C-alpha positions in Angstrom: 98.0 -51.3 -107.7 95.7 -49.7 -110.2 97.2 -48.2 -113.4 94.4 -45.7 -114.0 95.4 -42.0 -113.8 93.6 -39.4 -111.6 90.8 -39.2 -114.1 90.2 -42.9 -114.1 91.5 -43.3 -117.7 93.8 -46.2 -118.6 96.8 -44.7 -120.5 98.7 -46.5 -123.2 101.7 -48.1 -121.8 105.0 -47.4 -123.7 104.6 -48.6 -127.3 107.5 -51.0 -127.0 105.8 -52.9 -124.2 103.5 -55.7 -125.3 100.3 -56.4 -123.5 102.0 -59.4 -121.9 104.9 -57.4 -120.6 102.5 -55.1 -118.7 101.0 -58.1 -116.8 104.2 -60.1 -116.0 105.3 -58.4 -112.7 101.9 -58.9 -111.1 101.5 -62.4 -112.6 104.9 -63.4 -111.1 103.8 -62.3 -107.6 100.4 -64.1 -107.9 102.0 -67.3 -109.2 104.4 -67.3 -106.2 101.5 -66.6 -103.8 99.4 -69.4 -105.3 102.3 -71.8 -105.1 103.1 -70.8 -101.4 99.4 -71.4 -100.5 99.1 -74.7 -102.5 96.1 -73.2 -104.3 95.0 -73.5 -107.9 93.3 -71.2 -110.5 91.1 -71.8 -113.5 90.3 -69.0 -116.1 87.4 -68.4 -118.5 88.3 -65.2 -120.4 86.8 -63.6 -123.4 87.8 -60.1 -124.6 91.3 -60.5 -123.1 91.9 -63.3 -125.7 94.0 -65.6 -123.4 96.2 -62.8 -122.1 95.4 -63.5 -118.4 96.1 -67.2 -118.8 99.3 -66.5 -120.8 100.6 -64.1 -118.1 100.0 -66.6 -115.3 101.5 -69.4 -117.4 104.7 -67.3 -118.0 105.8 -68.0 -114.5 108.1 -71.0 -114.0 106.3 -73.8 -112.2 102.9 -72.6 -113.3 101.7 -76.2 -113.5 101.6 -76.2 -109.7 98.7 -73.7 -109.6 97.3 -73.3 -113.1 94.5 -75.9 -113.7 93.5 -74.6 -117.1 91.8 -71.8 -119.0 89.8 -71.1 -122.1 89.0 -68.2 -124.4 85.2 -68.3 -124.2 84.6 -65.8 -127.0 81.4 -67.2 -128.5 78.3 -69.1 -127.5 79.8 -72.1 -129.3 82.9 -72.0 -127.0 80.7 -71.4 -123.9 78.6 -74.5 -124.7 81.5 -76.8 -125.8 84.0 -76.0 -123.1 81.9 -75.0 -120.1 78.5 -76.7 -120.9 76.7 -73.4 -120.3 73.6 -73.5 -122.5 72.3 -71.1 -125.0 70.1 -69.3 -124.2 71.8 -68.5 -120.9 70.2 -69.7 -117.6 67.8 -67.2 -116.0 68.2 -64.6 -114.7 71.3 -64.0 -116.8 70.2 -62.2 -120.0 73.4 -61.8 -121.9 77.2 -61.9 -121.9 79.3 -58.8 -120.9 77.5 -58.4 -117.5 78.5 -59.0 -113.9 76.2 -62.0 -113.5 77.7 -63.6 -116.6 81.3 -63.0 -115.4 80.3 -64.7 -112.1 78.8 -67.6 -114.0 82.0 -68.0 -116.0 84.2 -67.9 -112.8 82.0 -70.3 -110.9 81.7 -72.7 -113.8 85.3 -72.9 -114.7 86.3 -73.2 -111.1 83.9 -76.1 -110.6 84.7 -77.9 -113.9 88.5 -77.8 -113.2 88.2 -78.4 -109.4 90.3 -75.3 -108.8 90.6 -73.2 -105.6 89.9 -70.0 -107.5 87.9 -69.2 -110.7 88.3 -66.1 -112.8 85.8 -65.0 -115.4 86.2 -62.0 -117.8 83.7 -60.8 -120.5 83.6 -57.5 -122.4 84.1 -55.4 -125.5 87.7 -54.4 -126.3 87.1 -52.3 -129.3 87.4 -50.5 -131.6 83.7 -50.7 -131.5 81.2 -51.9 -128.9 79.6 -55.3 -128.8 76.3 -56.5 -130.0 74.7 -56.0 -126.6 75.2 -52.2 -126.7 78.3 -52.0 -124.5 80.8 -49.5 -125.6 84.4 -50.4 -126.4 86.4 -50.4 -123.2 83.7 -52.3 -121.2 84.5 -55.4 -119.2 83.1 -57.4 -116.3 85.6 -59.5 -114.2 84.8 -61.9 -111.4 86.9 -63.9 -109.1 85.4 -66.6 -106.9 86.7 -69.0 -104.3 85.4 -70.9 -101.3 84.9 -67.8 -99.1 85.4 -65.0 -101.7 83.2 -63.8 -104.6 83.6 -60.4 -106.2 82.7 -59.0 -109.5 83.6 -55.6 -111.0 82.9 -53.6 -114.1 85.6 -51.5 -115.7 85.0 -48.8 -118.3 88.2 -47.5 -119.9 86.4 -45.1 -122.3 88.9 -46.1 -125.0 88.4 -47.7 -128.4 92.0 -49.0 -128.4 91.7 -52.7 -128.6 95.2 -53.6 -127.5 95.2 -51.0 -124.7 91.9 -52.3 -123.5 93.1 -55.9 -123.5 96.1 -54.8 -121.4 93.9 -52.8 -119.0 91.4 -55.6 -118.6 94.2 -58.2 -118.0 95.8 -56.0 -115.4 92.5 -55.3 -113.6 91.7 -59.1 -113.6 95.1 -59.8 -112.0 94.5 -57.0 -109.5 91.2 -58.5 -108.5 92.9 -61.9 -108.1 95.5 -60.2 -105.9 92.7 -58.8 -103.7 91.1 -62.3 -103.4 94.4 -63.8 -102.3 94.9 -61.0 -99.7 
């Protein structure tokens, strides 16, 4: 259920659609699946700015599966909400990497005693981040008792809103893969 075109680019969704509206159909399916299975999710997101959490919370009865989430946008938030120290634990060198996305997913899952953890970190644009990643870069991880996967997505776009949307959709697609 990837929204990329044949070239791998993530096109702008119709202007009248908000980033949230792009995520709702998949969020509704995932919410229903989590409820059916009696499972829970915890989210630590950064460049999506709470969009993943908001999409999952838009589903009626979300309290049955949504343990909590946070926008971990800075080192201050990371330390305060997840108690991940600064500097980061070795061998993780910086944010916006696959190992860091896994750390976010594992940490939020453990702290909120959830079945699943989802971590997202990246650079939405219009410029890159201080680590040298270009706009349109994100790393997303989903972890569970017998599932752990992390991916990197590069949209190639400086469009902040389109990137937030694409990152959110890709995160929910990865969660869908985890749920089977």
